[in-house]
C-alpha angles and dihedrals in degrees: 000000000000126000088248091055091050091048091056091049092048088054091048093052092044091052090048091055090053091048091055092049093046089053091053095247096115111034118180122352100327128103137050145199130218132195125198113237098176140330094295106025139060141174113238136177107253134183114257139186092278098044111171103154137271095297089066099042115149128197089252088065090063107085133187113237139157124250090270092055097253124137113263094207130029112275095012092124099033103134094004133091126203117239117276085233096053089125088064087065102036095048091054091048091047092050105036114056089182092062124083100161131046123190123195119187141158104228109177094210093054092049092046095047091051094047089049089056094245099120125192103291134167093258093139132057131185089003086085113358098184089047091050092052092047091051093045090054088055136257108221126205129234099213101207120092094209136127104259095223103143139043093254093061092038090055089054090053092047090052089053090047093051111164095332128115098238142017128200115225107215114241088355120062145266140303120201131180137204147169086248141007097268093051094050093047095045089050090055090051091050093051089050091049092053091047093050094048092046091053091047092052093051092045088053090055096256131134123237114240124183117239110258114259088238090061093045090054090049093058110104126228102241091194136246093279088065104027095045114012100041093037091051093049087053092052091049091048090053092060092046 
């Protein structure tokens, strides 16, 4: 991969970090995104000498490391530190060949909905079709509110994730996966949307009811050009 290719990918991951923060899924200085480069290396959002949080992520904050968190080239990590929870990313990438991007965020609504026992359920329909399908497929919960800072804990989380697209981390946050950066980020936004609406329904005195299977089957697939490409352009436009 050329330096120019890497530069474009650094920009992509940096923009994705800013999208998450702008959406309220990564307030402050917590959260990170990784992107598989090859079998042994990945780009990951690191903390640098001018750390200001995800909303202000720059391409320089996205560093190339191996699956053990070591610099791939001399000087790559000078002034930067990899996330404490790097194993959260690398264990997913080691285990799931279908995943190229891992997103870890701390969305308050997702944490609150889980702690309230609401879960991420297919309670909506055409409001967010990809989100409905994701919820209908199931969003499991990793029940430990710990910092996933080693392979042992990361393996537990990966077991909870299974073959799903997302896993809620109890009292902690959310991990989502994707075949690319836009997909993983948009999935995180969809999970947050379902969580927010679920909380709103309960606060209003309502009862959550899953969408009938007949209605789920009736929802059309609007295609990647709409679900991913157009939606991603919108997210980029929102951050300017």
